[in-house]
C-alpha positions in Angstrom: 16.4 -41.4 25.8 13.9 -42.0 23.0 11.5 -39.3 24.3 14.5 -36.8 24.4 15.4 -37.7 20.8 11.8 -37.3 19.6 11.4 -34.0 21.4 14.7 -32.7 19.8 13.5 -33.9 16.4 10.2 -32.1 16.8 12.0 -28.9 18.0 14.3 -29.1 14.9 11.3 -29.5 12.6 9.5 -26.5 14.2 12.6 -24.3 13.9 13.3 -25.5 10.4 9.7 -24.7 9.2 9.7 -21.3 10.9 13.1 -20.4 9.2 11.9 -21.5 5.8 8.7 -19.5 6.2 10.6 -16.4 7.3 13.0 -16.7 4.3 10.1 -17.2 1.9 8.4 -14.1 3.3 11.6 -12.1 3.1 12.0 -13.0 -0.6 8.4 -12.1 -1.4 8.7 -8.7 0.3 11.8 -7.8 -1.6 10.4 -8.6 -5.0 7.8 -6.1 -6.2 4.5 -7.5 -7.5 3.6 -7.0 -11.2 0.9 -4.5 -10.0 3.5 -2.5 -8.0 5.8 -2.4 -11.0 3.0 -1.3 -13.3 1.9 1.4 -10.8 5.4 2.7 -10.5 5.8 2.9 -14.3 2.4 4.6 -14.6 3.3 7.2 -12.0 6.6 7.9 -13.7 5.0 8.3 -17.1 2.3 10.7 -15.7 5.0 12.7 -13.9 7.0 13.0 -17.2 3.8 14.1 -19.1 2.9 16.6 -16.4 6.4 18.1 -16.5 6.4 18.3 -20.3 2.9 20.0 -20.2 4.2 22.6 -17.7 7.3 23.2 -19.7 5.2 23.8 -22.8 3.3 26.6 -21.0 0.3 24.6 -19.7 -1.4 25.5 -16.5 -1.0 23.1 -13.5 -4.8 22.6 -13.2 -5.1 20.9 -16.6 -6.8 23.9 -18.1 
């Protein structure tokens, strides 16, 4: 009886820890890192500058 209770408690702790780890990983994967946010903003800014340069008659090669 005691062994069964201890094995169930151990199984509960393993499942509980695995669930918490999975949820923690899921939250981290949904939240972009500061580097990813900065990279996205930089790409957007460069695309806007490139589009403005091409609209103003510039050549695509940067010449």
